[in-house]
N, C-alpha and C positions, 0 to 999 in steps of 0.2 A: 463378160462373164457368166460360166455357167455353175451354180449352184444348186448342187443332189444336196434335199429336202424330206425326209425323212418327215411322214405324215402318221394322227393318232392308230394303234391296231383295230381302236372300238370307243374304247373312251377318251371325249376328246379335249380334256383338263391335259391329257399325256404328251397336248405340243409343248414346243420349248418358245419359251423369249425368244429365242434365237431366228426358230422357224421363222414364228410372226414377223419381227421383222426383215428378212429378207421377201417375206412374200410381201409385204406392205410396200417395199423399193422396188421389185423389178418392175419390167416394163411388158413381160408377159409371165404365165405360168405353161409349163408344156407337161399334158399328165396322162396317164390312161382313158379315162373315163371323164368327159369334162362335166353330166351328171353327179358324177361324186364328189368330184374337186369344186364343183361350183356349189354346192350343200356344203362342204366343209369353209370355204370362201365366205359363205355369207351368213356362216355363223359366228363370224368373227369380225363381220361387217368388213370384209376387205374386194374390192373390186380393182378387178384386172381380166386383160384376153386371157382366153382360155383355148392352144395348139393340142389340136391332139395328137398323141404320139405314139407313135403303130412299129413296134420293132419292127415287124412282120411285113411291113412295108417301106420300101426302100426310099420310093415319094417322100413318103412322111418324116422319115429321118433325114433324110435331105431340103424338106420345107424347115425343118425346126433348124439344121446346122446352116440354114441361110438368114434363119431370121438373128442367130448367135455371131456371123460374120455381117451384118449388116452393123454391128454394134450395141444391138437390142442384147439385155441384161437379164436372164430366164431363169426361171426356178425349174426344176423339172420335178415330180412328185409321182408318184404309184396312188394307186389307189387306199393303201395304207402301210403301212409300215417301212423300210429303207429300198429305195430304188436301186439297179441291180442287182439284191441281194435276192433271185428267184424270182425277179419283179424285172420288167424293162429297164433296160436306159445303158447297157453297156455302150449298145455298137454307137449311140447317141456319145456318148463320154468319150469312146477311142475316136469317134471322124471329127469330136472337137481337140483333142490332143494333138490329134494329126493337123490339125487346122492349127497352132499355136495359140487358139483359144485359154484360155485361164478355166480350171476347173477346179471349186472347192467343194467337198461333200462334209454338211452338217452331220453330228452328231445324234440321236435321237431314238424315237420306236425300233423294236425289231423283234421279229416273232423268235428268232432262232437262238437270241440271248436274252429276252424275257423266259423264255420258256427252260431254258439248263439254271434258270438261280433260282426256278422254284420246283425245279427237278431233285433236289440236294443230292445229285450223284458224283460230282467231281468237279473242284474248282480247275482243273489244270487241264490236260486237252481233250479236243473231242474231233470225229470226222461228220461235217454238214455234207448231205448228200441232195440238201430241198429237194425239187418233186422228183421220183424216179421215172422210169422210160414206163412207157404202156404194157408191153410185152414184159409177163413174167420171166422168160431167163433170160435177159437182159438188167432185170431190176433186181433176180437173185442174186448174178454175179456182181453185181456192186457193194449189195448187201453182206455178200460173203468177204469178199478182200477187203470192206472194211472193217468188216467185225474179226479181222486177223491183228488190225494193229491196236485191237484190246482197250478200245479209249468209247465212251457213248457215242452212239452211232445218232443221227439227227435227220429227221426227213419231216416232208410236209406233206399232206394228203387233203381229200379234198373230202366230205361229209357221203360223197357219192361211192367211193371207191375206197372206203378207211378199213372196212371190214376184211374185204379184199385183199388191201394189206399188212392188216395184225394178221389176217390167213397163211400170208406168202411170208411174214417176219420167223412166223410159227414154224414152217413147213422149212425154210430155208435154216435158222438160226437154234431150233429147237422149241418145244412147246412149254417150256418154261423159263426159256429167258427171260429175263424180265423190262417190261417197258414200261413208261411214264408218258399216258396221255395226257397231253395237254389244249384242251378247249377252249374256245372262244376266249383268245387269253385281251386282259384288261377289261371287257362286257358283264352285262349282269348278270349271266349265267355260266362265266368261268369255272372252271374246274379242272383237278388233277385226277385221271385214273392213276395208280397203281396194280399193276400185276404180271402172272405168266404172258407174255402174246396170247396162247391157246386161248386160257381163260379169259382175257378184253376180248378176243375173235368171237367167242360165244358168248360175251355180256353185250356185244352190240348190236349183233347179229337178230338177236330176241327185240330189240329196237322197233316199233312200227316207224318212225320214222327215226332219223338220224342226222343233226343240225350242226351248225357251226364248222369252221374252218379248225383245221389238229395239226399239232408236231405232237411227231411219236420221235420220245427218245428212250433208244435201245441200248441195255444195260450193259454193254460186253466188256465193261471195265468192270461192272459188281460179281459178273458171271463166270470173269475165269478162275480156272484152278491155282490152287499156289504154287507160286512156282519150286521147286527144291533147293536149299541154299547152298552155294556153291562150294560156301564155306568148310572147310572139313578143319575139327579140333586134331592139332596133334601131340 
């Protein structure tokens, strides 16, 4: 059995009781970074063999699959949040399914869900793009296409590129497009910043050092123009 186990985004108390149960009972834990995962397991006094899972290395995927085929119950975790959602894991899940190995996914921490609920934009549809391509042209095309759906658009970004991403959003969708920036979700310095894309880009550009992991929510829903009423009184 392959268990997909979400782990805390920052606050270790966000782990679920079921996740702890699985981590305590599996034969091995498959992880991005053994050091990060070992810190988590040690905190909860869990001692399990750790296998490093590298999605870009076919041999790594094969080794993890072999452990499952040998009858081991394994938990797949990422450094934080839910595996396979802009995090490694989908190739192993696909391989496990292809090998008729049971797969089950546990609910738990997810940065996109947490940021959306704290943004207060809409409780309905949204478009999640994860990490955009590094090339500005490709990123701009994805942003433009997603904005046409008139739903909030959610992207992930690192502290090293968040200013450039906000500038690209402003250039592509307009300086005044509303954006919610969620930073360091569930951690001590968690904050939500709201404002026009151009203003936020300038605000972050003034900082000596930008830190934290970012979720950017572009309010393509709130910024849309009111559509004319098609009903005509006769």
